[in-house]
N, C-alpha and C positions, 0 to 999 in steps of 0.2 A: 060276645066271648067271656067266660070266666076265668079271671087271671090269677083268681086264688088258690087254684090248685098248681100253677105254675111255681118253681122255684127255681132259681138261679145260684148255680154253686159257682165259687170262685177258687180256683186252686191257684195260688201265686206261691211258685216256689222261687223266692228270692236265693238265686245262687250266683255267686262271683265267678265271673269269667277267668280261668285259667290265665295266668300270665305267659305273656308270648315269651318264647325262648328265643332269644336274640344270639346263641351262641357265644362269640367270643366279642362280638359288638358292645361298645359301651357307648352310652347316649349322652357322652360328656368328652371334651377335649382330653386327651392323654399321649403319651409318647411310649407306650407299650409296643412291644413288636411280637410278642407270644401269641402265636395263631394269627397274625394278621395276613390276609391276602390282599394281593392287589388285582381288583378286577376278577381274575380267574383263580380257580382253586389251584390250579398248578403253579402258579406266581405267590407262594408264599415265602414271608420274610422270615427267613433263619437264621441272618448273619449280616451284620453292618455293610459288606459288599452288595448284597443283596438288596437291602435299605436302599443304598446309593443309586443302584439300579434303578430301582423304582421311581425313586425322584427323577431320574434323569429320563426316564419313560416317561412321567406324567409331563414334565415340562415339556419334552417333544410334543406330547400328544397336545397339550395347551397350544403350542407354536403352530402345529399344524393346522388346529381349527381355527385359529385367527388367520392363518394365511388364506385358507380356503375361503373363509367368510369373506375376506376382501377381495377376493378373486371372483368369486359369486357375485358380489356386489358390483364389480366392476363390468360385468357382461352387461352390453346395453342391447335393447332391442331397435334403438335409433337407426334409421335408415335401413331397415329390414321389412318394409311394408309389403302389401300385397304386391307392388309393381316390380320388386328385386325377385320376387320366388317366394312361395309360402316354405319351400324347402329347407331354406336358410333359417328362416326366422323358426321352424319348427325344431330344428338343430339345435338353437338356442334354448330354445323352451325346455327342451330335453336335458341337455347339459345342465342346465341353472335346477333342475329338477332333482336329477343325481347328485350333484352338488350338494344340495339341500338335505337330502336323506343322509349324506356321509358326515355332513357338519352336524346336523343332529344327534347322529349316534355318537360322534366325538363327544358332545356336549353333553350327553347323556352319561358318557365314560367317566367325564371328571366330574360329574353329579356324585356318581357312585363312589367315586375316590373320596370326595369331601366326606361322604355319609359315613365313613370308617371313623371320623372325629379322630384320626390320628393328626396330632398337631402338625407334624414335620410335614405329612403328605397335604394339608390345608392350605400352609405356607406356600409349598412349592406350585400348588393349582392357583393360587392368588398371583404368586411371582411370574410365573409362566404366564398368565393370560395378561399382567399388566405388563411386561417387557415385549411380549408378542404385538401388544396394542401400541406400545411407545414405538418401536421399528414402523409400524404401520402409520401411524400418525406422522413420523418423521419422513417417510417415502411419499405420503399424500401431500405434506407439505412443498415439497421440492418439485411438484407438477405444477 
């Protein structure tokens, strides 16, 4: 085969990718509330009262996640072998699976809250998870 007649042309067009439009999201910690939405478009922070409500809602979300995680971990399969009936075991499997889905959703919610990089919301997430864990550790230590 004669390769002298073949020509390879390269059309390299080095174009920079357009910058991603992040809207009002800032990729650094800030305390600005202008255009800040918490999880849902309708939950826009337009006043100090709404910001405080967002703090409370996020703290409650973290406490519920910690409580459900603790409850989910406390569900045991012990004593529910084939001898006692598969229906009870199946019910526990379904319950733990549904709880896992709910807990995962809550975890993703507070991940999205922290991704706003709003300093106050970040602190509330950390404090909500920490205080929730403190209560659970206290409860576990008393049993």
